[in-house]
N, C-alpha and C positions, 0 to 999 in steps of 0.2 A: 504493500500500500504506500509506504513512504517513497519507494523508488518510483512508483507511478506518479506521485505528487511532484517529485523533483523533475520528472520527465515533462509533465504538463507545464510546469513553470518555465522550463527551458524553451519549449515550443512556443509558449505565449510571448516570451521575451524576443525570440527570433522573429516572430510574426510582426511584432511592433517595430523592430529594427528594419524589416523589409518594407513596411509601410512608410516609415520615415524616409528611407532611401528612394523609394518610388516617387514620393512627393518632391524630392530634391532633384532627381535625375531626369524626370519626364520633360520639364521645360528645356533642360540642357540638350537632350537628344533631339528634340523637335526643332529648337530655334538656333542652336549654336554649337552643335557637336564638332564640326570641322575646325572651328576656331579654337575650341577647347583642346582638342588633340594637338593642334599646332602650338598651343601656348602653355601646356602643362609642364613647363620647365621654369627655371628661376634665374633672376638677374643679379647684377653684381657691382653696383656702386651707389651707396647712399648719399654720397657727397655731391652728386650731380642733380640739379633741379629737374623734376620730371618733365617740364615743358621743353627741355633741351634734348631729351632722349626720344628718338622715334620709337613708337610702340609702347611707351610708358603710360601708366595711368596718370591722369591730371590730378585726381583726388581718389581717395579710397572708395571703391564701389560699395554701396550700401548692401546690395544683394549681388555678390559676384556671379552667381549662377545665371542671372538674367542680364547682367551688364554686357554691353557690346564690347568685344575685345578690341583694343586699340590696333590700328593698322600697323602691320609689320613691314619694315623696309626690305625684307628678304622673304618672299613667298615661295620662290622656286630656287632650291639649292641643290648642289651636287652632293651626293653622299656616297660613301664606299659601300658596295654590296659584297657580302661574303656568304658563300654556301659551301656545301661539301664537295661540289663538283668543280666550280670555277669561281674566280674572283674577278669581278667587273666593276668599273666605275662609270656611273651615268647619272643623268638627271632623274630624280624621282618623279614619277608621274602618278596621276590619280588611279589607285587600284582599290577594288572593293572585294572584301571577303566576308563570309558569314560571321556575324557578331555573336559571341557566346553570352547570352543574357544571364544564364545561371552562374557562370564564372564571375560576372560582374557583381551579382548579389553576394556570392561567397566572399569575394575580396572586400567589397565596400562595407559589409556588415561588421567586419572585424574592427573598424575604426570609429564607429558611431558611439559617442558618449551620451548616455541618457542624462537628462538634467538631475542635479542633486538638490535635495531640500534646501531652499534658500535660508531658512532660519537656523539650520545646523551649521556651525562653523567648521570649515574644512582646513585641517592642519596640513602644512607642507612638510616635506622631509628635508632637513638641512643637510647639505653636502659640502664637504671641505676638499681643497686641493689634494689630489692623490687618491680620493675615494673611487672605488670601482662602481660603475653604474650598470654595466652589463658585460657578461662573458658568455662565450660558447661553452657548452658543457665540457668539451674536451680541454679547452684552455683553462677553465676553472680547476679541473682535476690536476693539470700539470703545474699550475701556479699555486695551488692550495689556498686560493682566495675566494671570496664570495662578495657579491654586490651589497652595498649599504642601503639601497632603496628597495621598495617592494618589487617583487619579481615581475618582469614583463618580458615580452619577446618581440620579434620582428616578423612581419608577414608581407607578402608581395602587394604592391599597389601599382599595377601596370596600366597601360593606356586602354585596357578593356573597360575601365571605369568611365571613359569618354568615347567609347565606340570603337576602339582599336582592337588589334588582335595579337599584339606582343604578349609574351608570356614568360614569367619567371617563377622560380621556387626558392625557398629559403629553409635551411636546416639549422635549428638551434643547437644541434648536437656538435657539429664542427664549424658552423658559421658560414657554410657554403651558400652563396647566392649566385644562381646561374639561370640562363634561359636563352630565349631567342627574341631579338628585336625586329619588328616589321614596321614599315611605313604604310601598310594598307589601311584604308579607311581614314586617311589623314593622320595616322598615329605616328609613333616613333619614339617611345620612351618606356622604360621599366623602372621600378623602384621598390624599395622596402621601407616600411614605416613601423614605428613601435606601436604595439597595441596600447590601448588607453591605460594610463597610470591610475592607480587607486587614489593617490594623492599627488599634488604638484610637487616638484623638486625645487627647493630653494638653493640656487647656485650663486647667490649674491656675493659670496666670498671667493668665487672662482673667476678665472680669466677666460675659461672656455673648456672644451673637451678634447681629449686625445684619443684617436682611434688606432687600434692595432689591426693591420690589414695584411693580406697576402694576395699577390697576383694583380694583373691588369694595371701595372704601374705606368704603362704608356698611354693609358686612356684618360680622359677628363670626366670626372664625376662631380656631382653636386651634393653637398652636405646641407641639411636643413635642421634647424632648431625651431620648435614651436613653443610659444608662451601662452597659448589659449587652447581650449578644447573645441573650438570651431572646426568643423570638418574641412571647410575651405577658407580658413582664416589666414593670417599673415604667415608666410613661410620666410623665416630668417635664414638667408641662404648665402653660401660661398662655394667656391670650386676647389677641387684638389686633383692632383695627378699631373701628368705631363701636359703642359699647356695651361697650368694654373695662372690666373690673372691677378691674384692678391697683391696688394701693395704696389700697384701700377696705375698709371693714368688710363682709365678705361676708355675714355673718349679718344685719346691719342692712339691707343691700341687698335680701336676700330678703324680710325681714319687711316692709319698706316698699315693695318693688317700685319703687325709685327709677329715674330715668332714668340712663343710662350716659354716660360721657365718652369721651375719646380720648387718654388720658394718654401712651401709649407710641407713638403714631402721629405721625410727623413731617409737616411741611408738604409739600404736593405740589410737585414740581419740574416742569421742562419735560416735556411729554408725559404728564403725570399720574403720573409716577414719585414714589414716596415711600419712606421708610425706617422700619423698625420695629425697636426694640431689645428683645431678649428677655434679661432679666437672670436669671442663675442664682439670685439671691436670691428671685425671684418665682415660681420653678417649684414646682409642687405634685405630690407623688407620688400617682399614681392607677393603678388597674387596672380596665379596662372601665368607665370613667366614675366610679369610686368612689374616694374618698379612702382612702389607705392610711397608717395611723399608724406612727410610729417608724422612718421611713426617712431616709436622708441621701444626697444626690447626691455622686457621686465624679467631679469634673471632670477627673480624670487618666485616666479610661477611657471617654471619650465614644465611643459606637458607632453613633449614628445621629440623624437629624433627621426631623421629620414635620410636616405641616400637615393639618388636618382642618376640614371644614365640616359641622356636624351640627345636627340639630334640638334636641339637648340640650347643655347646658353643664356645670352643676355638680350632681353627685349627683341627676340626674333633673330639674333645673330647665330649663325650655324656653329656647331661644335666641330672644330677642325680635326678632332681625333675620334669622331664617331663612325662606327661601322654597323651596318645591318647584319643580322645573323647571330651566331652564337657569342656568348660572353660569359665570364665568370669572375667574381670577386669574393674573397673570403673575409668576413668580418669576425675578428677574434675577440676584441675587447673594446669597451668604451670606458674611459676614465676621466674624471675631472682634473683640471690643472689650474 
């Protein structure tokens, strides 16, 4: 009887989450799905006024799901295609494939946070530099350490949530994130996002987070920190990997199309393991790939972390190290610093 009660409660909760997701995604798929797939990446310079950046938001959109995506200066870009038979380079054209509605529901429902009682105070978990926030099970066993925050994991958040067909998987056992990126249905990104925290993380005493990674050091990824529980709230974003643009004049980089460096990527250790520091000072406020002016990160209410691999980087600018096809990146640890 007790098992049946628990099962009914779980089914009810899942049904509520699906209803919430349907009310959110329906207008997106009907009115603006192509733009969303094009723009679900993130930008990278909070010091540049939004009205000087093509494709940036002029103000924060009140309802991002229904707001018209700012025009991008680069709608047709060349991307590298990779498959098991041949490697070709060509201009991506419009391709349509069957959209997996049930995979959309499965992915999206993992990140919906139900409202908490407003009259009950919510305590945050204080974090200090050096504290472990997340570890793969294998890494935790090898290091004999454990996270100081309530347990959470990561799950895929791919372009299927915006009508695309890219697909990835994540293993909390060894931290392997891998999959296939496709630009069909105007897509072209994959990601992993932390599942909802039971309590916010207070990182006001920290400068940022340090990720321990393995593989794909020659690609450009985006790291995201979230300070709210909004499903499509502000994504505080920066880049890492070969081609990282941190600590550079972004507008000059775009104008000159300069080569990128590796400023925040550490030297590889044994087994190809390396560390990446994500400084709070380098994070840029974005919504759907577009810079949002007038925002301020609240490090005392951190609600999530995310990594994305997308064909676009900054306000519609293409990722010069992006390839369609297979990819893999191992996330071993996240630690405060």
